[in-house]
C-alpha positions as CSV (number, residue, x, y, z in Angstrom):
1,X,-29.3,-135.0,44.2
2,X,-26.5,-134.6,46.7
3,X,-23.8,-137.2,46.8
4,X,-24.0,-139.6,49.7
5,X,-20.9,-139.5,51.9
6,X,-19.1,-142.7,52.7
7,X,-18.3,-142.3,56.4
8,X,-16.8,-145.8,56.8
9,X,-14.4,-145.0,54.0
10,X,-13.2,-141.9,55.8
11,X,-12.9,-144.0,59.0
12,X,-10.9,-146.7,57.3
13,X,-8.5,-144.1,55.9
14,X,-7.8,-142.6,59.3
15,X,-7.7,-145.8,61.4
16,X,-4.3,-147.2,61.8
17,X,-3.9,-150.2,64.2
18,X,-0.1,-149.7,64.4
19,X,-0.3,-146.0,65.2
20,X,0.4,-144.8,68.8
21,X,-2.3,-143.2,70.9
22,X,-6.0,-143.1,70.0
23,X,-5.6,-145.0,66.7
24,X,-3.9,-148.0,68.3
25,X,-6.5,-150.8,68.9
26,X,-4.2,-152.8,71.1
27,X,-3.7,-149.8,73.5
28,X,-7.5,-149.3,73.7
29,X,-8.2,-153.0,74.4
30,X,-5.5,-153.2,77.1
31,X,-6.8,-150.0,78.7
32,X,-10.4,-151.2,78.8
33,X,-9.5,-154.7,80.1
34,X,-7.0,-153.6,82.7
35,X,-8.3,-153.2,86.2
36,X,-6.8,-151.2,89.1
37,X,-5.1,-153.6,91.5
38,X,-5.6,-153.5,95.3
39,X,-2.2,-151.9,95.9
40,X,-2.7,-149.2,93.3
41,X,-6.2,-148.5,94.7
42,X,-4.8,-148.1,98.2
43,X,-2.0,-145.8,96.9
44,X,-4.5,-143.7,95.0
45,X,-6.9,-143.3,98.0
46,X,-4.2,-142.7,100.6
47,X,-5.8,-142.2,104.0
48,X,-9.2,-141.5,102.5
49,X,-12.0,-144.0,103.5
50,X,-13.5,-145.7,100.4
51,X,-17.0,-145.0,101.6
52,X,-16.1,-141.3,102.1
53,X,-14.6,-141.2,98.6
54,X,-18.0,-142.5,97.2
55,X,-19.8,-139.9,99.4
56,X,-21.6,-142.7,101.4
57,X,-22.1,-143.0,105.1
58,X,-23.1,-145.8,107.4
59,X,-23.3,-149.4,106.2
60,X,-24.5,-149.2,102.6
61,X,-25.7,-152.2,100.6
62,X,-23.7,-153.4,97.6
63,X,-26.5,-152.1,95.3
64,X,-26.2,-148.6,96.9
65,X,-22.4,-148.7,96.4
66,X,-22.8,-149.7,92.7
67,X,-25.4,-147.0,92.1
68,X,-23.3,-144.3,93.8
69,X,-20.1,-145.4,91.9
70,X,-21.8,-145.2,88.5
71,X,-23.3,-141.7,89.4
72,X,-19.9,-140.3,90.5
73,X,-18.0,-142.0,87.6
74,X,-20.3,-140.2,85.1
75,X,-19.9,-136.9,87.0
76,X,-16.1,-137.1,87.2
77,X,-15.3,-138.9,83.9
78,X,-12.6,-136.9,82.0
79,X,-14.3,-137.4,78.7
80,X,-17.3,-135.6,80.1
81,X,-15.3,-132.6,81.3
82,X,-14.9,-134.0,84.9
83,X,-11.9,-134.1,87.2
84,X,-9.5,-137.0,86.4
85,X,-8.1,-137.1,89.9
86,X,-11.5,-137.5,91.5
87,X,-12.4,-140.1,88.8
88,X,-9.3,-142.2,89.8
89,X,-10.3,-141.9,93.5
90,X,-13.8,-143.1,92.8
91,X,-12.5,-146.0,90.8
92,X,-10.0,-146.9,93.6
93,X,-12.8,-146.8,96.3
94,X,-15.0,-149.0,94.2
95,X,-12.2,-151.5,93.7
96,X,-11.5,-151.8,97.4
97,X,-15.2,-152.0,98.4
98,X,-15.8,-154.6,95.7
99,X,-13.3,-156.9,97.4
100,X,-15.1,-156.6,100.7
101,X,-18.7,-156.9,99.5
102,X,-18.4,-159.7,96.9
């Protein structure tokens, strides 16, 4: 019978919380919990209208904005082979619209 591999053992050997980059748990936690501020969002979008960045027209509801944001975030996410610049613009547009609608 084939020997069963211990994947957690391999993970524990490679995981290093003090290591820089992907192995550092503190860096991951801060990156996930950090949100783009209003000033950074305005700087990222420049003169682009937030609704235009989310490819919306007219006066959409908050639910339509959230749906479109999620759709575009999945399309442009860098981990899925998307465009990092467009992903940032979509995030910035959502951040600015969230302030207005909620």
